[in-house]
matplotlib code that plots the C-alpha trace (Angstrom):
import matplotlib.pyplot as plt

x = [160.9, 163.0, 165.5, 164.8, 162.1, 160.1, 157.5, 157.1, 153.9, 152.5, 149.1, 147.4, 145.3, 144.2, 145.9, 149.1, 148.9, 147.4, 150.5, 153.1, 151.0, 151.0, 154.7, 156.3, 157.5, 156.5, 157.1, 156.7, 158.6, 157.2, 159.2, 157.7, 158.1, 155.1, 152.6, 149.6, 146.5, 145.8, 142.8, 144.7, 147.6, 145.0, 143.9, 147.6, 148.4, 144.8, 143.4, 139.7, 138.2, 135.8, 138.6, 140.5, 139.0, 141.9, 145.5, 148.7, 150.9, 154.1, 152.4, 149.4, 145.6, 144.6, 141.9, 142.1, 142.3, 145.5, 148.2, 151.5, 154.8, 158.3, 159.7, 156.6, 155.9, 152.1, 150.1, 146.6, 144.0, 141.1, 137.7, 137.0, 140.4, 140.0, 141.7, 140.6, 142.4, 140.2, 138.4, 141.5, 143.6, 141.1, 139.7, 136.1, 136.6, 138.5, 136.9, 133.5, 132.2, 133.2, 130.1, 131.8, 133.3, 131.6, 129.5, 129.5, 125.8, 125.1, 122.1, 119.0, 118.1, 114.2, 114.3, 116.1, 113.3]
y = [8.1, 6.1, 7.8, 5.7, 5.4, 2.5, 2.5, 0.5, -1.4, -3.3, -4.5, -5.2, -8.1, -10.1, -7.9, -8.7, -12.3, -11.4, -9.4, -12.0, -15.0, -12.9, -11.1, -13.5, -10.8, -8.1, -5.3, -5.5, -2.8, -1.7, 0.4, 3.6, 6.3, 8.4, 9.4, 6.9, 7.4, 4.8, 3.4, 2.7, 1.2, -1.2, -2.4, -2.8, -5.0, -6.7, -5.8, -5.1, -1.8, -3.5, -4.8, -1.3, 0.9, 3.5, 3.7, 5.0, 7.1, 7.7, 7.3, 9.3, 8.0, 9.0, 8.0, 5.9, 9.2, 10.3, 10.5, 8.3, 9.1, 7.5, 7.0, 6.6, 4.0, 2.8, 0.4, -0.9, -1.3, -3.2, -2.5, -3.0, -3.1, -2.9, -0.1, 2.6, 5.5, 4.9, 8.4, 10.3, 8.8, 10.1, 6.6, 7.8, 11.0, 8.9, 6.7, 7.4, 6.2, 2.6, 0.5, -1.5, 1.5, 2.9, 5.9, 9.4, 10.0, 13.7, 15.5, 16.1, 20.0, 18.8, 16.3, 18.3, 20.8]
z = [174.6, 172.0, 169.7, 166.7, 164.2, 165.8, 168.8, 171.7, 171.8, 174.9, 176.0, 179.5, 180.5, 177.5, 174.9, 176.7, 175.7, 172.4, 171.5, 172.8, 171.1, 167.5, 167.6, 169.8, 172.4, 174.9, 174.0, 170.5, 168.3, 165.1, 162.5, 161.6, 159.0, 159.6, 162.4, 162.7, 165.0, 167.8, 166.1, 162.7, 164.7, 166.5, 162.9, 161.6, 164.7, 164.4, 167.6, 167.5, 168.3, 170.9, 172.9, 173.5, 176.0, 175.9, 175.1, 177.2, 175.0, 176.9, 180.3, 179.4, 178.6, 175.1, 172.9, 169.8, 167.7, 169.3, 166.6, 167.5, 166.3, 166.3, 169.4, 171.3, 174.0, 173.3, 175.6, 174.7, 177.5, 177.3, 178.6, 182.3, 183.6, 187.2, 189.3, 191.6, 189.6, 186.4, 186.8, 187.7, 184.9, 182.4, 181.2, 181.2, 179.0, 176.1, 173.3, 174.4, 170.7, 171.7, 172.6, 175.0, 177.0, 180.1, 179.1, 180.6, 181.3, 180.6, 182.4, 180.8, 181.3, 180.7, 183.7, 186.2, 186.8]

ax = plt.figure().add_subplot(projection="3d")
ax.plot(x, y, z, "-o")
ax.set_aspect("equal")
plt.show()
């Protein structure tokens, strides 16, 4: 983690090019005084909610409600990012209210009998 009052922001896939184009650099560093949720940070950066599956905060997968504080390293990941470790990293348990996301199917007790 960084020792100052800013956060490091990165993007994967199309969000990488979005951040580079909008802010002219990758990573982008944002000065902060207070904590902010991942969803509010996305709004501040101009990233649409449906363009985010999960965020990485300091290397751990989190949902958009996770609170980010100064010194954190954040990366936005769009839906559909390929990779064999999606379940192991916890992608499917995060951000389930996003319609662009893979949905965890819950078993219906009435249909199991």
